[in-house]
C-alpha positions in Angstrom: 1.6 54.2 18.6 2.4 50.7 16.7 0.5 49.8 13.9 -0.8 46.8 12.9 -2.2 44.8 10.6 -3.9 40.6 11.1 -4.6 38.4 7.9 -6.3 35.4 9.3 -9.6 34.1 8.3 -11.1 32.3 11.4 -12.7 34.6 13.5 -11.9 33.1 17.0 -7.3 33.3 16.1 -8.8 36.8 15.2 -9.9 37.7 17.9 -7.4 36.1 20.5 -4.4 37.1 18.3 -6.0 40.9 18.8 -6.4 40.0 22.6 -2.8 38.9 23.0 -1.5 42.3 21.4 -3.9 44.4 23.4 -2.1 42.4 26.2 1.6 42.8 25.3 0.6 46.8 23.6 -1.8 48.1 25.2 -1.9 51.5 22.8 -1.7 49.7 19.8 -3.8 50.0 17.0 -5.0 46.7 15.3 -6.3 46.1 11.9 -7.5 42.7 10.9 -8.5 41.5 7.6 -9.7 37.8 6.3 -8.2 37.8 3.1 -4.5 38.2 0.9 -6.3 40.8 -1.6 -7.9 43.0 1.6 -4.3 42.8 3.4 -2.3 44.4 0.4 -5.2 46.8 0.1 -4.9 47.6 3.2 -0.8 48.0 3.4 -1.2 50.5 -0.2 -3.4 53.1 2.3 -1.6 52.5 5.0 1.6 52.6 7.1 1.8 49.5 10.1 5.4 48.2 11.8 3.6 44.7 11.7 1.6 42.9 9.4 1.2 38.6 11.8 -0.2 36.9 8.6 -1.3 33.2 7.7 -0.2 31.3 5.1 -3.8 29.5 4.5 -5.7 32.2 3.5 -8.2 32.9 0.9 -5.2 34.5 -2.2 -2.2 33.5 0.1 -0.8 30.2 0.7 3.0 30.6 -0.8 6.0 32.2 -0.4 5.2 34.7 -3.1 3.4 36.5 -0.1 6.8 38.2 1.3 7.7 39.7 -2.0 4.5 41.2 -2.8 4.2 43.4 1.0 7.4 44.2 0.3 6.9 46.0 -2.8 3.6 47.2 -0.8 6.0 48.6 2.4 10.0 47.6 2.3 10.1 48.6 6.0 7.2 46.1 7.4 8.2 43.8 10.1 6.8 40.2 8.9 5.6 37.8 11.2 3.9 34.1 10.0 1.8 33.1 12.3 0.8 29.6 10.6 -1.1 26.1 11.7 1.1 24.7 8.6 3.9 22.9 9.6 7.1 24.9 10.4 9.5 22.1 9.5 8.4 22.8 6.3 7.3 26.0 5.6 9.8 28.7 8.4 12.7 28.9 6.8 11.8 29.1 3.3 9.6 32.0 4.3 12.5 33.6 6.3 14.7 33.2 3.3 12.3 35.0 1.2 11.8 37.7 4.1 9.5 37.3 7.1 11.3 38.4 10.0 9.5 35.6 11.6 7.7 32.2 12.0 5.5 31.3 14.7 3.5 28.2 15.0 -0.1 28.3 16.2 0.8 25.6 18.9 3.0 27.9 20.1 2.3 29.1 23.8 1.4 32.6 24.6 4.9 33.0 26.5 6.3 32.1 22.6 3.5 34.6 21.1 5.1 37.3 23.2 8.8 37.1 22.6 7.8 36.3 18.7 6.6 39.7 18.7 9.1 41.6 21.1 12.0 40.0 19.0 10.2 41.7 15.7 10.7 44.8 17.1 13.5 45.1 18.3 14.4 44.2 15.1 15.4 40.3 15.1 14.3 37.5 13.6 12.0 34.8 15.2 12.2 30.9 15.3 11.5 28.6 18.2 14.4 26.7 19.4 13.6 23.5 17.7 14.5 25.5 14.1 16.7 27.4 15.1 18.5 24.4 16.2 17.7 23.3 12.7 19.2 26.2 11.3 22.6 25.8 12.7 22.8 22.1 12.1 22.9 23.8 8.0 25.3 25.5 8.5 27.6 23.1 10.5 27.0 20.7 7.8 24.8 21.7 4.9 25.9 18.3 3.1 23.8 16.4 5.7 21.3 18.6 6.4 20.2 18.7 2.2 20.1 15.1 1.5 17.2 13.3 2.8 15.9 16.7 4.3 12.7 18.5 3.7 14.7 21.5 2.9 15.6 19.6 -0.6 11.7 19.8 -1.2 10.5 22.6 -3.8 7.7 24.5 -3.0 5.3 22.4 -5.2 6.8 19.4 -3.0 6.7 21.3 0.1 2.5 21.7 -0.2 1.7 18.6 -1.3 3.7 17.2 1.7 2.1 19.4 4.3 -1.3 18.1 2.5 -0.1 14.6 2.8 0.3 15.0 6.7 -3.3 17.0 6.5 -4.9 13.3 5.6 -6.0 14.0 2.0 -5.1 11.4 -0.1 -3.8 12.4 -3.8 -7.2 12.3 -5.9 -8.3 15.4 -2.7 -5.0 16.8 -3.6 -4.9 17.3 -7.5 -8.8 18.6 -6.6 -7.1 21.4 -4.5 -4.3 22.1 -6.0 -6.1 21.7 -9.7 -3.2 19.5 -10.6 -3.1 16.1 -12.8 -3.8 13.2 -10.4 -0.8 11.3 -12.3 1.2 14.8 -11.5 0.2 14.4 -8.1 1.0 10.8 -8.0 4.7 11.6 -9.5 5.2 14.3 -6.6 4.0 11.9 -3.8 7.1 9.6 -5.4 9.7 12.2 -5.4 8.6 13.4 -1.9 8.7 9.7 -0.7 12.3 9.1 -2.5 13.6 12.5 -1.3 12.7 11.8 2.8 13.4 8.2 2.8 10.2 7.3 3.6 7.8 4.7 2.1 4.5 5.5 3.1 2.1 9.0 5.0 2.4 7.2 8.2 6.6 7.1 7.9 6.6 11.3 6.3 4.8 12.3 9.9 6.9 10.3 12.0 10.0 11.3 10.2 8.6 15.1 10.6 7.3 14.6 14.5 10.7 13.1 14.9 12.4 16.2 13.5 10.5 18.1 16.1 12.0 16.2 18.9 15.5 16.6 18.2 
């Protein structure tokens, strides 16, 4: 019997995820928590075969989440299930030690494939991100220039917030940074990606998904 932990603070998503898991693994024991601290506490109390977690949950929001979970249970399988743009976050989280990254926009079939793949001890990425990974291996110099993979963790956070429609002042408040600091990061992001405004940034990300 599989024991699965879901770390998700949106109740509708939690309910839907549990139902998908029950359809796929009827005998599974499923535990749900709504913040990262509770997830770490749950793993500390009992062993789980898999954790399915959102990035943007209270107490989380960065790749250090993976290291914290691994410190509690080294052999747990980790599937990041997030609305955050996979172009920005999938590879960094897999490099940090996650076993898979699945967008919340994915289909039910993709969800099933991700779970089955991870339980077979394979890594899971969408077809788009698999192709990106191959491109990085084939031509790392070309891929590292004017690429989202050249962004630092903080730059990725700010890029995500820009894509969500937040202004510079809002981002400063969300991340507890000075307005001038956010403006500097924003300029650096635009320079690295070769864009001049948020609309161009959004278009670039969308085009990369369609390639």
